[in-house]
C-alpha positions in Angstrom: 2.4 -28.4 10.7 -1.4 -27.9 10.7 -2.7 -24.9 8.8 -4.5 -22.6 11.2 -8.2 -21.7 10.5 -8.1 -18.1 9.3 -11.3 -16.2 10.0 -12.3 -13.7 7.3 -14.0 -10.6 8.4 -16.8 -9.2 6.1 -17.0 -5.9 8.0 -13.2 -5.3 7.6 -13.6 -6.1 3.9 -16.4 -3.5 3.6 -14.2 -0.9 5.2 -11.3 -1.7 2.9 -13.7 -1.2 -0.1 -14.6 2.2 1.3 -11.0 3.2 1.8 -10.1 2.0 -1.7 -12.9 4.1 -3.2 -11.7 7.2 -1.4 -8.1 6.5 -2.5 -9.1 6.0 -6.1 -11.1 9.2 -6.2 -8.2 11.1 -4.6 -5.7 9.6 -7.1 -7.8 10.8 -10.0 -7.8 14.3 -8.5 -4.0 14.2 -7.9 -3.3 12.9 -11.4 -5.5 15.7 -12.9 -3.5 18.2 -10.9 -0.2 16.7 -12.1 -1.4 16.7 -15.8 -2.5 20.4 -15.3 0.8 21.4 -13.9 2.8 19.4 -16.4 3.9 15.8 -15.9 7.4 16.7 -16.9 7.8 18.6 -13.6 7.4 15.3 -11.7 9.7 12.3 -11.2 8.3 9.5 -13.5 8.4 7.1 -10.5 5.7 9.3 -8.9 3.4 9.3 -11.9 3.9 5.6 -12.6 3.1 4.6 -9.1 0.0 6.8 -8.8 -1.3 5.5 -12.1 -0.6 1.8 -11.3 -2.1 2.2 -7.8 -5.6 2.7 -9.4 -6.1 -0.8 -10.9 -4.5 -2.4 -7.8 -7.0 -0.6 -5.5 -9.8 -1.3 -7.9 -9.2 -5.1 -8.0 -8.7 -5.0 -4.2 -12.2 -3.6 -3.9 -13.6 -6.4 -6.1 -11.8 -9.0 -4.1 -13.0 -7.6 -0.8 -16.5 -7.4 -2.1 -16.4 -11.2 -2.6 -15.2 -11.6 1.0 -18.4 -9.8 2.2 -20.8 -12.4 0.7 -18.8 -15.6 -0.1 -18.6 -18.3 2.6 -15.1 -19.6 1.5 -13.3 -16.4 0.4 -9.9 -16.9 1.8 -8.1 -16.5 -1.5 -10.0 -13.3 -2.3 -9.2 -12.0 1.2 -5.5 -12.6 0.6 -5.7 -11.2 -3.0 -7.5 -8.2 -1.7 -4.8 -7.6 1.0 -1.9 -8.0 -1.5 -3.4 -5.6 -4.1 -4.5 -3.2 -1.4 -1.1 -3.1 0.2 0.7 -2.7 -3.2 -1.6 0.1 -4.2 -1.5 2.0 -0.9 2.2 1.7 -0.6 2.7 3.0 -4.1 0.7 6.0 -3.1 2.8 6.4 0.0 5.9 6.1 -2.1 4.7 8.9 -4.4 4.1 11.3 -1.5 7.5 10.5 -0.1 9.1 11.2 -3.5 7.1 14.5 -3.9 8.3 15.6 -0.4 11.9 14.7 -1.4 11.6 16.7 -4.6 11.2 19.8 -2.3 13.4 18.8 0.6 15.6 15.6 0.3 15.9 15.4 4.1 12.1 15.4 4.5 11.8 12.6 2.0 14.3 10.5 3.8 12.7 11.1 7.2 9.3 10.3 5.6 10.5 6.9 4.4 12.3 6.2 7.7 9.1 7.1 9.7 7.0 4.9 7.3 9.3 1.9 7.8 9.4 2.4 11.5 5.7 2.7 12.0 4.9 -0.2 9.8 7.5 -2.4 11.6 6.1 -1.3 15.0 2.5 -2.1 13.9 3.5 -5.7 12.9 5.6 -6.2 16.0 2.7 -5.2 18.2 0.4 -7.4 16.3 2.8 -10.3 16.6 3.1 -9.8 20.4 -0.7 -9.7 20.7 -1.1 -13.0 18.7 2.0 -15.1 18.4 0.4 -17.3 15.7 0.6 -14.3 13.4 4.3 -13.8 13.7 5.4 -15.7 10.6 2.7 -14.1 8.4 3.5 -10.7 9.9 7.1 -11.1 9.0 6.2 -11.9 5.4 3.9 -8.8 5.3 6.7 -6.6 6.7 9.2 -7.9 4.1 6.7 -7.3 1.3 6.0 -3.7 2.5 9.7 -3.0 3.0 10.5 -4.2 -0.5 7.8 -1.9 -1.9 9.3 1.0 0.0 12.8 0.2 -1.1 12.0 -0.3 -4.8 9.4 2.3 -5.3 10.5 5.0 -2.8 14.0 4.8 -1.5 15.7 3.6 -4.7 14.3 6.4 -6.8 15.6 9.0 -4.2 19.1 8.1 -5.1 19.0 7.7 -8.9 18.8 10.4 -11.4 16.2 10.2 -14.2 
């Protein structure tokens, strides 16, 4: 099977760097608020994921910066996507866990909606470009694992 020629997109990379910068700034503000209110009032899964998202989003920005000026930056594009996805999904998990700490039903609906919308996104993308189907399936599996391990699993264990 021949490997398809993947086109990298410097403009998309630049927008991801901007999104990551916004997210990192927001995370510092959220973590400051958590520390002010008292971290013991929050599920440790929330704090862990918010803290760990920062270096993941930072390295994603560095990787995407390489994509914007390197000719052969496919590995950086992939590394940027993986670290961006991990970091953003950790943030999404944290918000779902915060919602669940107030209303468990809201947290469950949040995660179901997140899983549904992500799945629909990749189904639509696969229908638009059949050559993306295998890669999209792997992306959905990774995202679902992140939601399950960092979001849904902590809903049902007591810490």
